[in-house]
C-alpha positions in Angstrom: 37.9 -38.9 -61.9 41.6 -39.2 -61.8 42.0 -35.4 -61.5 39.8 -35.2 -58.4 41.8 -38.0 -56.8 45.0 -36.3 -57.5 43.8 -33.0 -56.0 42.7 -34.7 -52.9 46.0 -36.4 -52.4 47.9 -33.2 -53.0 45.7 -31.4 -50.5 46.1 -34.2 -48.0 49.9 -34.0 -48.4 49.9 -30.2 -48.1 47.8 -30.4 -44.9 50.0 -33.1 -43.6 53.1 -31.0 -44.3 51.6 -28.1 -42.4 51.2 -30.0 -39.1 54.4 -28.6 -37.8 52.7 -25.2 -37.5 50.1 -26.4 -35.0 51.0 -25.5 -31.4 50.6 -28.1 -28.7 49.9 -27.1 -25.1 53.6 -27.7 -24.4 54.5 -25.2 -27.2 52.2 -22.6 -25.7 53.7 -23.1 -22.3 57.2 -22.6 -23.8 56.1 -19.4 -25.4 54.7 -18.1 -22.1 58.0 -19.0 -20.4 59.9 -17.2 -23.1 57.8 -14.0 -22.6 58.2 -14.2 -18.9 62.0 -14.6 -19.2 62.1 -11.7 -21.7 60.2 -9.5 -19.2 62.6 -10.6 -16.4 65.5 -9.4 -18.6 64.0 -6.0 -18.7 63.3 -5.9 -14.9 66.6 -4.2 -14.0 65.6 -1.3 -16.3 62.9 -0.3 -13.8 65.8 0.9 -11.5 67.8 2.4 -14.3 67.3 6.1 -13.2 68.1 5.3 -9.6 71.6 3.9 -10.5 74.5 6.3 -10.4 75.4 7.3 -14.0 79.1 6.8 -13.1 78.6 3.3 -11.8 80.6 0.6 -13.5 78.8 -2.5 -14.8 80.5 -5.8 -15.4 80.4 -6.6 -19.1 82.7 -9.7 -19.3 83.8 -12.5 -17.0 86.8 -14.8 -17.2 86.2 -18.5 -17.1 86.2 -18.7 -13.2 83.9 -15.7 -12.7 86.5 -13.0 -12.4 85.3 -9.7 -13.9 87.6 -8.5 -16.7 85.5 -6.0 -18.5 83.5 -3.0 -17.3 80.9 -0.7 -19.0 78.3 2.0 -18.2 74.6 1.9 -17.3 73.7 1.2 -20.9 74.9 -2.3 -20.4 71.5 -3.1 -18.9 69.8 -1.9 -22.1 72.3 -3.9 -24.2 71.6 -7.1 -22.4 67.8 -6.7 -22.4 67.9 -5.8 -26.2 70.0 -8.8 -27.0 67.4 -11.0 -25.2 64.7 -9.3 -27.3 66.7 -9.9 -30.4 67.0 -13.6 -29.6 63.2 -13.8 -28.9 62.2 -12.0 -32.1 64.8 -13.7 -34.3 64.1 -17.2 -33.2 60.3 -16.6 -33.2 60.6 -15.6 -36.9 62.9 -18.6 -37.6 60.3 -21.0 -36.2 58.1 -20.1 -39.1 60.6 -21.4 -41.7 61.6 -25.0 -40.8 62.2 -25.8 -44.4 65.4 -23.6 -44.3 67.0 -25.4 -41.3 69.9 -27.8 -41.6 68.9 -31.3 -40.7 71.2 -34.1 -39.8 69.5 -36.4 -42.2 67.9 -36.2 -45.6 64.4 -34.6 -45.7 62.0 -36.7 -47.7 58.3 -36.5 -48.4 57.8 -39.2 -45.8 59.8 -37.7 -43.0 59.4 -33.9 -43.7 56.5 -33.3 -41.4 58.2 -35.1 -38.5 61.5 -33.3 -39.0 59.9 -29.9 -39.4 57.9 -30.5 -36.2 61.1 -31.5 -34.3 63.0 -28.5 -35.9 60.4 -26.0 -34.7 60.3 -27.6 -31.2 64.1 -27.3 -31.0 64.2 -23.7 -32.1 61.4 -22.9 -29.6 63.3 -24.5 -26.8 66.6 -22.8 -27.8 64.7 -19.5 -27.8 63.5 -20.1 -24.2 67.0 -21.0 -23.1 68.7 -18.0 -24.9 66.2 -15.5 -23.5 66.5 -17.0 -20.1 70.3 -16.8 -20.2 70.1 -13.1 -21.2 67.6 -12.4 -18.4 69.8 -14.2 -15.9 72.9 -12.3 -17.1 71.2 -8.9 -17.0 69.8 -9.5 -13.5 73.2 -10.8 -12.3 74.9 -7.6 -13.7 72.4 -5.5 -11.9 72.9 -7.4 -8.6 76.7 -6.9 -8.9 76.2 -3.1 -9.3 73.9 -2.8 -6.3 76.2 -4.9 -4.2 74.0 -7.9 -3.7 76.1 -10.4 -5.7 79.6 -10.9 -7.0 78.6 -12.3 -10.4 76.9 -15.1 -12.1 76.8 -18.4 -10.2 79.3 -20.9 -11.8 76.8 -23.8 -11.2 74.0 -22.0 -13.0 76.2 -21.0 -15.9 77.4 -24.6 -16.2 73.8 -25.8 -16.2 72.9 -23.4 -19.0 75.8 -24.8 -21.1 74.9 -28.4 -20.2 71.2 -27.8 -21.0 72.0 -26.3 -24.4 74.4 -29.1 -25.4 71.9 -31.7 -24.1 69.0 -30.2 -26.0 70.9 -30.1 -29.3 72.2 -33.7 -28.8 68.7 -35.1 -28.0 67.1 -33.5 -31.0 69.9 -34.5 -33.4 69.5 -38.1 -32.1 65.7 -38.0 -32.5 66.0 -36.7 -36.0 68.6 -39.3 -37.1 66.8 -42.2 -35.6 63.4 -41.5 -37.3 62.6 -44.0 -40.0 59.8 -43.0 -42.3 
């Protein structure tokens, strides 16, 4: 009898520990947003062949938006592929919350909650990173075709603020949790 009771409790713990793998509606929406942002990052490549092969593409900006680095057409591919790398890398990382660094000790009692928060954080960081790369690639393209002078300072500041806020909120949530 005792053996059966132990097996059930182990199975119950295991199932409980796997709750972080279940996707909520919000998680599914974030995945869709990440894919749309990824596709938006590849959008300028639709016009790749129509761009002069000698055209210069901005590759780096100083703090106040002044261009201080130039490259060739391949810059569009580079930015799109960096976005894809973020998407794939962070998607794989989502599957291994046990290897994350947490701001508090992971115990049997809080593991499921921390793993769920960790996966949510990585998923949101993924969306933001892919979106940043898409914005950057489209901004570069708009500079080359003469429709823009570079990324908007306000939007770049918002990306930085969003990333810092996201990390701060999740660290606070994890540290405040009492099992």
